[in-house]
N, C-alpha and C positions, 0 to 999 in steps of 0.2 A: 477476577477477570476470567471466568470460566469459558472454555470452548474456543479460544482463539487458535486458529490453525494456519495463520499466514505464513509462519516460518516453515511449517511442513510443506505448504504449497511451493514455497521458494526452493526447498531442497528437491521436491519432486520435479520441478521445472529447470533445474540447473543446466542440464545439457541443452535444453531448448533456448534458454536465455543466452548461453554462450554462443549458440549458433545464430542468434538474432541480435547481436550487440548493436548493430546500426539502428534497428527499430527501437531498442531500449533507449539509446541515446536521443533519438528523435522525440520520444515521449518526455524524457527528462528535460530536454532543452525547451520544449513548449511550456512546461510547468515553470521553469525558471523565468522565461519571458513574461508570462502573465503575472507571476508573483512580483516581478520588478515593475511591471507596468502599473499594478494596482497599489503597491506599497512603497515604491522607490527602490533604488539600487543599493542601499546600504543595509546589509544583513543584520547589523546591530539593532536597527529600528524596525525590522521587517521579519517577524517570526516565520511567515510563510516562505519567504525567500531563504531563510536559514534552513528550513526543512528541505526545500528543493535542492539547495547546494549539498546538504547532507546526503540526499538520495543520489545526486550526481557523483559524489565521491565514493559511494558504496558500489557503484558500477565502474569505478576507475576512469571516470571522464577526465580528460586533460583540463588543466586550469585554464588554458586559452579558450577552450570551448565554453566553459562556464562564464568567463568574463565577457565573451562575445555575446552570449545569450542574454546576459544582464543588460548590456548596452543596447541590444535590439529591443528589449522590453521597456527601457526607459526612453527610447526614441533617439539615442545617440547614434544608432545605426539603423538602416532600413530593415524592416522585417515584416512578417505576416501578422495580421491582427487576428488573434484567436478569441473565441467566445467560450465561456464556461457553460456547459449544459449538463445537468444532473438528471439521471433517470432512476426511477424506483419501480420495483415490481416483485414478482414472485416466480420462483423456479419450481422444479419437481418437488413434490412432498410438502408444498406450502412454505418452502424456504424463502426468506427475505433476501433480495438482491439489490444492492446499491451501487450504481455505476457513475463514475465521474469521467467526463470527457472534455476535451479542448478541441474546438472545431472552427474551421474557416468557412464552413457551409452547413448551416443548421439543418436545412431540409434533408441533405444527404445523410447526416449523422442520425437524425431522428428515424429516418426510414430504415437505415441499416441496423440500428439497435433494436427497433421494433421487430424486424424480420428475424433476428437472431433469437430473441425471446420466444417468438412463435414457433420457430423451427425446432427448438429443443424443449418443448413442453412447458414453457413459462408464459407469463403475460405481464405487460407493463401496466403500472397503476398510476394513480395521481401522485403529484409531488407531495411528499410528507407521509405517504402510506406506510413506509418502512423505516425512514430515517430515525424515527424516535426510538427504534430498537437498538441503536448503536451509540457509542460514545467515542469521540475523537481522542485518541491517546498516542503518546510516544511509546515505542517499544524498542528495547535494546535486547538483542539475542546473544547468549553466551554458550559456549561448549562446556557441558558439565564434566567432561574428562580433563579440562584444563583448570577449572576453578570449582571450589565447593559451594554448595548452596548457602551454607552459613557465612562464608566469606562474602558472597554476593549480597546477602541480606545486610551484613554489617556495613559494607562500603556503599552499597546502593542507597540505603535509607539515609545515610549520612550525606550523600551527594544530592538528595532531594527526590528520590524515587517514591512512588506511592505504594507499590505492591510488587511482589516477586512470585513467579509461578514456575515450578520445575516439573514439567510433564512433557511427554512426546519427545524425549531425548534432547531437550533443549531447555535452558533456563531463560525465562523471559522477565525483563525488568520493565515495569509500567511506570510512565511519568505523565505529567501534563504535556499536551502536545507542543506547547510553546517552550518547554524546558528540556526536551529530549537531548539536544546537543550539549547543554550544560552538564546534565547528569552523565552523559557518555564521557565527556572530557574529565569530569571528576573521578570517574571509575578508572579511566586510563592512567590518570596521574598516580593512582594507587597500585599500578602494575597489573590491572585486570585486562586481559585481551578481549576485545569486542569482536564478535562475529558479524554483526550487522546492526543497523539502527534505522528506524523509519517512523513516520507518522501514519497511523492507520485508524480505521473505524472498527472498534471492537464490539462484538455483539454482546448484549446484556444477558441473553439466553440463547440456547441452540435448539435446532430442530433435527432429530435423528432421522436418517434416511436408511432404507433397506438397500441391498446391493444393486438392484435394478434402477431404483431412483437415483442412487449415487452415480452410477455410470452415465445416466442422461444429464445429471447436474454438472458433472465434470466436462462433458461436451459443451454445455451451455457456457460455462466459465471460460473454457479454452477459446471458444469462438468469439466471445466478447473481448478477451485479452488480445486476440490476434487482430482486432480491428484497429486501424491506425489512429483513429480519433479517441479511443478509450485509453484513459490514463490509469484508472484504478477500478477494481471490482471487489466488493466486499459482500460477504454473506454470513448467515448464521447457521449454515449447514453443518451437521456433525456426520462426517463420512465414516463408514465402518472400517475398522482396521484392515480387514481382509481385502477391501477394495484399494485402500491406500498402498498396501503391500504389493499389489500387482501393477502399480503405475510406474 
């Protein structure tokens, strides 16, 4: 699973996320609602809802908020109906960019996302133009100062993990996207402290950027993530270490 940089991005944005917790909560609640609407309110039989709840817990969302979002999704409480809209395109340097949104106004969202792509040197493409370059996977992140790679390998594989990667000052455990919570719980039962867990789109290969391209690319991703309708942004960009160090 080479080139995955999601957890680096999370560390880079920690201060920003802390300052925008209300916006993060809004995005998570929207995902819980649509997952419950599509697959029902029982997490045991709804992998997407399990994943959404996992994300909610990772940002310390209160249980009451989670339960209320599920009820709105299943129709037990009044709520806004959101539509899933996926965008695919290219960023600086030919990088693939995959954007997941939840919107109550398709025209607004399409216009805003298209404008962001154009403003920062990218362009939107046809549906399917880049999605084939990614695999949906569960990812569990661990701090290598708290647990050895060998221990993670032993426990993780026993719990059902597919692969382990120890780069960029983090240990990442890869799973099928539907089993990430089960693997996480199995590792925790063995005393391993989990830093975070999520379902993500992992690039099969990466595209290297020079410093100038990387700076423009980061502005593109930041602008997309700041949009209220955007839930997730994935890319296969390989950002130079010197650029990451200055963020």
